[in-house]
N, C-alpha and C positions, 0 to 999 in steps of 0.2 A: 955423496953430500948428505943423504938422508941420515947417515949414521951420526952426524954432528947435531942433528935436530934433537932438542930435549923431548923426552917422552911426555905425551899429552895425556890428560885424564880421559875418563870414560866418554865424555861428550865432546872430545877433540878440542878442548880448550884448556888453558892453564889453571882454571878455577876449580875444576872438579877433582876429586881424589884420584890418585894415580894407582889404580889396581889393574893387574893384568887380566883377571877374569871379571867380566862385567857384573856378575852376581856375587862376587867374592864378599863384599861388605854386607850384603843381605844375609848370606849364610852365617857370617861371623856374628851379626847382630842376633839372628835367630838362636844360634848356639848359646850366646851369652844370656839371653832372656830365659831359655830353657834351664840353664844352670842356676840362675837366680831363683826361678820358681821352685826348683827342686830343693834349694837351700832354705827357702822360706816356708816350705810345706811343713806344717806342724804334724809330727808323727804321733799318731794315737797309739796308746798302749792297749792292746787287746788281750792282755793276760788276765786269767780268771781272778776274781776278787769277790768280796761280799756284795758288790753292786753289779757284777758282770760275769757271765760265763756263756759258752757256746756248747751246744750238744750236736756236734757234727755227725754223730752216728744215728741221729734221729732220722727216720725215713721221710719226714716232712721237711727236713732242713735243706736249703733255706725256704722257709714258709712264705716269704714275701719276695716278689721280684725286685723291688726297689730297695734292696738292703744297702747298708753303709759299705762303701768300697774303700780299701786302704791303698797305699802307694803302689803296692805290687799288683793291684787289680783284684784282690780277693774280697769276697763278700763277707760281712760280719753282721751277725744278728745276736742281740742279747736275749738268750733263752730264759732268763730269770722270770720274765713275765710271759711264759709260753701262751697262756690264755690271758687276755688283757684284763687287768683288774679294774679298768675304767669302763668296761663294756656297758654296765648298768647306767652310766651317766649319759644324759642326752647331750650335754655341752662339755665334751672332753677336749683336751688340748690337741688331740690328733686330727686326722682329716677323714672321718668316716662318711659313708653315704647312707642314705636311708631308702628302703624300698617297701612297697606294700606287698604283703603276703597274707592272703585270706582275710583282708580287711584290717590287718594289723600293720603297724609301722615297725620294720625290722632294721636293726643297725647292721651295716655291712662294713667290716673293717679290713677287707682284703688288701686295699692299697695303702693302709696306714702302717707306718713303721715307728711311730712315736715311742711306744714303750720298748721297742727293740733297739733303739739307738743308744750307744754306750753312755753318752753324756746326759741322758734324760732320766736316769734313776731318781735323782733328787727331786726333779719336777713331778714325777709320777707319785712319789711319796707325799709331796706337798699337796697335790690334788686329793689324794686319799685321806690325808689328815683333815683337810678342809671339808670334805664330804661327810666326815664323821660328826662334825659339830652341828 
């Protein structure tokens, strides 16, 4: 007699979806969202240009822990500004810290990657042009 009974949904009523595995729909939704995120991810082009290059053979590379990460999980740092050209500016667009050393205020840029991010070349140049005037 049980064979004639229609298959009920996950919560043993006729209103819930009829999936054989109780977590089937969640796995499918998770897969779907992962696929959408992969498709929507803007792939950055890290090929060398007049605004970007990497010196992976440098013994200090990567010089910052919080480098830009691509879709494959590789770190990328723009080595064009190996030494920050905005170091002399007290109010630069990066996120430097300041510490006292022998009674002087010293700028510490260890955690700043602003000039090393691929998309910030034009912003760095803008800051340097404004500093000239």
